[in-house]
N, C-alpha and C positions, 0 to 999 in steps of 0.2 A: 504494500500500500504506500503510495507516495502522494505528495501535495497536489500534483497535477490531477491525479485521479479524483481526489477529493473535490477539487475545483469543478471538474466535469460533473461529478455526482451532484453537487449542490446546484449547479446551473440547470441540470435536467429536473431535479426536484422542484426548483423554483418555477420552471416553465411548464412542468407536467408534460414535457415532450422532449425527446432526444433531438429532434430536428431543430426546435426552437432554442433549446439549450445550447446546441452547437453554434447556431447563428449568433446568439448573444455573446459568445466567446470568440467569434470569428475563426472557428475551427470547423473542419469538415465533419459531416455527420458520421461517416464510417469510423473516423478516429475516436470520437466520443463513444460510439456504440461499442467499439472494441475494448476501450478502457473500462467501461461499465461492466462488460462481460467478464473481463479479467478480475475486476474487483469482486464480483459475485462469486467467481470461481475460487478466489483466495479465501473468502469468508465462508464459503460453503452454503450460502443461502441467497435466494433471490432478493434483490433490493427494490425492484419495481414489478408491478403487474402490468404487462403490456396489453393495450387495447388498440382498436382500430383508429381511435382519435387521440391517442396519447398514452401516458403512463401515470400510475399512481403508486405511492410508496407502500411497501409491505411493512409489517411490524418491524422487521429487521432494518428496513430502509429508514423508518422513522427514528429508530434508535441511533443509527449511524449519522443521520442528519444533525441530531443534537450535538454529537461529539465532533462532527466535521466542522460545523460552524465555530465551535469553541477552539478547535485546533487552528483553523485559518486565522481567527482573530488573535490567538496567542502568537502565531508567526508574525503577523503584522505588527503587534505590539513589541515583539522582540527586535524586529528590524528597526523600528523607530528608536527604541532605547539604545541599541548598539550604535546606530548612526549618530544619534545625539551625543553619545559619550565620545565619539571621535571628532566632535566639534563641527559636525555638519549642520547646516542651517535647517530650520523647520520649514518643510515644504508641504503645501496642500494641493491636491489635484482636484480642480473644480471645473465643472462643465457649465457653459453659459450660452444663452441665446445670442445670436449675432447682434440683435438690436440692443442688447445691454452692454456690449463692448464698445459701442459708439460713444457713450457718454458716462453712464453711471458707474460701471465696474472700475474703470481706471481711477475715478475719483475716490471710490471706496477703498481700493487697495493703497493708493498713495496716502490717504488719511490714516489708515491702519498702520502703515509702516513708519509713521512718525513716532509712534510709541513702541513699535516692535520691529526694529531694524533687522533682526535675524529672520524675519518672516519672508518666505518666498512662496510664490504661487505658480503652478502650472495650469494654464488656462486652455481649455478645449472648447471651440465653438462648434455647435451642431444643432440639429433640429430637436424639438421636444422629444420625439420618439427615440431618437438615437441617444440623447442624454439619459433618458429613463433606463434604456438597456445597459448603458455603460455604468451607471450607478449600481444597478442590480448585479451586474457581473463583477463589480469591484474594480473596474478600470478607473473609475472616478470615485472620490470619496463623497462628493456632494455636487449638487447642480442648482443653478438659479434658472428657473423657467416659469412659464405661465401656467396658471391654474384655471379651471378645476382639474384635479388629478386625484384619482383614487386607485390605490394598489396596496394590497395587504403586505407586500414586501417592503413598502417604503414608509418612512416618516415624512409627512408633508406638513409644512408650516408656512402660513402666509406671512409675507414681510411688508408689502405695500401694495397700493392700488395706483394705477396711472391712467391718464386720459388717453383714449384713442381718438384720432381724427381722420377724416377723409381729406386727401390732398389731390390737387389737380394743377395743371400748368396755368399760368396767369390768364391765357386766352381760351381756356377750355370752355366749351359751350354749356355751362351751367351757371345759373344766377348766383349772385352773392347773398341774397336773402336766405332766411332759414329754410332748409330743405326737409321734406318728409322722406323717409326711406323708401316709400312706395314710388317716389319719383325717379329712383335710381335703378329700377328693374332692368332696363335695357341698356344701361351704361356699361362700357368696357372696363373691367376691373383688372388691375395688375396686382399680383400677390405672390407670396412665397409658395414653393412647391409643397406637395403633400407631406405631412409630418411636422410642419411648423405651426406654432400656436397662432400666429397672426392670420393664417389661412383659416384655421378652425374658428377664430373669433369672427371673421368675416361671414362665415356660414351661419354662426349663431346669431349674427346681427340681422341677416336678411330672411332667414327661414320663418320666423314668426309672422312675416308679412307675405308669406305664400310663394316665395321664389328663392332659387339659388342664384348666387352672383354670376354674371356673365363674364367668366374669366378668359381673358385673351392672352395673357402672358403669366407663366409661373417661373419664378426666379429663386435664387438661393442667397441673395445678399440684399441688404437694405440699400446699399449704394446703387445697385443695378435698378432697383425699383424706382428710386428717386430720379435716376437718369432717364428712364423711359417715361415717367410721369412728366418730367420737365419738358420733354419733347412732344407731349400731347397724345401719347399712345393710349392713355386711359387714366382712371383714378385709382387710388389705393388707400387702404386702411393701415395706419401706422401709429406709433406712440408719439404724442406731441413733442415730448422732450427730445426725440431723436432728430427732428427736422426744424428745430427753432431757428437755426442759422439760415437755412434755405428760405424759410418764410420771411425772416427779417430782411434778407437781401432781395426779396422779390422773385427768386428763381421759381418758386412754387407758391401756391396759396392754399390756405385751409378752407375747406367748405364748411359752412355753418349748418349744423344739424339741429332739428327741432328739440331733440333730446340728447344730452351729452352721453358719451359711451366711455366705459372704464373696463380695465382688465386687472386681475390680481396677479402679482408676481410672488413666488414663494421659493423656499429652499427645500430640497429633498436630500435624504440620505437613506442608506439601507438599514432596515430594521434587523435586529439580532446581530448586528456587527457594530461594535463600539467604534466611534470616531477616534482618530488619533488626538493627542492633546492639542496639537496645533490646529487641527480642523475644528475641534470643540471650541477653542478660543475664538476662532474666526466666526463660527456660527453664532456664538454669544455676542460678538461685536455687531454682526449684522442685525440680530434681534434688537439690540439696544439702540442702534442707529435709527431704525425705522419705527420703533416705539416712541422715541423721544424727538427725533429731528427729521421726520419724513419730508417736510416742506423745504428743507435745506438742500435736498438732492434733486 
C-alpha cells in the first residue's frame, strides 16, 4: 500500500466513480482501476461494489477511507512542518476566478503580506468547475469562487457580495434609461464558456423571464470579453469592480437595469482535510476583511 494508491482510492470514493475519480486527478482510468484492484488484492477484501452507474464503498472501503484521509492529512502536515523547520516560506495554493485576479486578489495579498512577509501564495486561475475539482483532489488547498455551491465534500463560506452589471460599447443600440430584462431577449450576449460562474449567473438572470440568453461568443478571459464588447459585438454581464476603469475612460458603458443584480463570492476548502497553518491564517484574514471592511475592497 502506498500514498498514490490511497490518493486514487479517496478520489474514487469521493466521486463514486472510477472514471470521475481518475478525471479529477488527471490520471487515466485504467491506471486508477489497476491500482484499486491491487489495493483490494493486498487487503484481501473488496473496497467498492461496482454498479453500472458507478461504485459505492463496502464496509471495508468505509473503514479504509477513514484511515486514508487521516494518513494523507498526516503526510501533508509532516511536509509542512519539515519544510518550515528548514526555513522555507509559508506557501498557500489557492484557486481563483479570473475576474478576481483583475482587481481584488492582488490587493488582498499585498495587504496581507505587510504583516506576514514570509507568506507566499501560488495562484491558479480556472473556471468554477475546475476549481471545485482541484480542491476536492487536493491540488489546491482552497479557492475563491462564486456561489451558490453545495457539495458535501466541501466547506463553503460566503465572504462578500458584489454588483453585476451589463456592459455595452458606447454606441450600442440600447437606450440609456432603465432597462427591463425582458427587453434584452434578442440581444447578442458575450460571456464566459461553460463552467464559469458569470455564465451561470447570466442564465439565472434571464430564465425567470422565460428565455435563455442569446449567446454569440463564449470566451475564457475577462479581457477578451471587454475587447469584443468594446467593438460592439454584443453585451455582457460582469462584476462592476472589474470594469470601473473602462467605464471611467468611456471605452464601454454600463447599462442601467431596473433592478440591481448581485452575486456572492465565497471561499471553499475540502472537508475532512485540515488546512495547513498558513492556509488557516489566510482564511481567517479573508473572513475578517470582509466582515469588517467589505466596502474598502
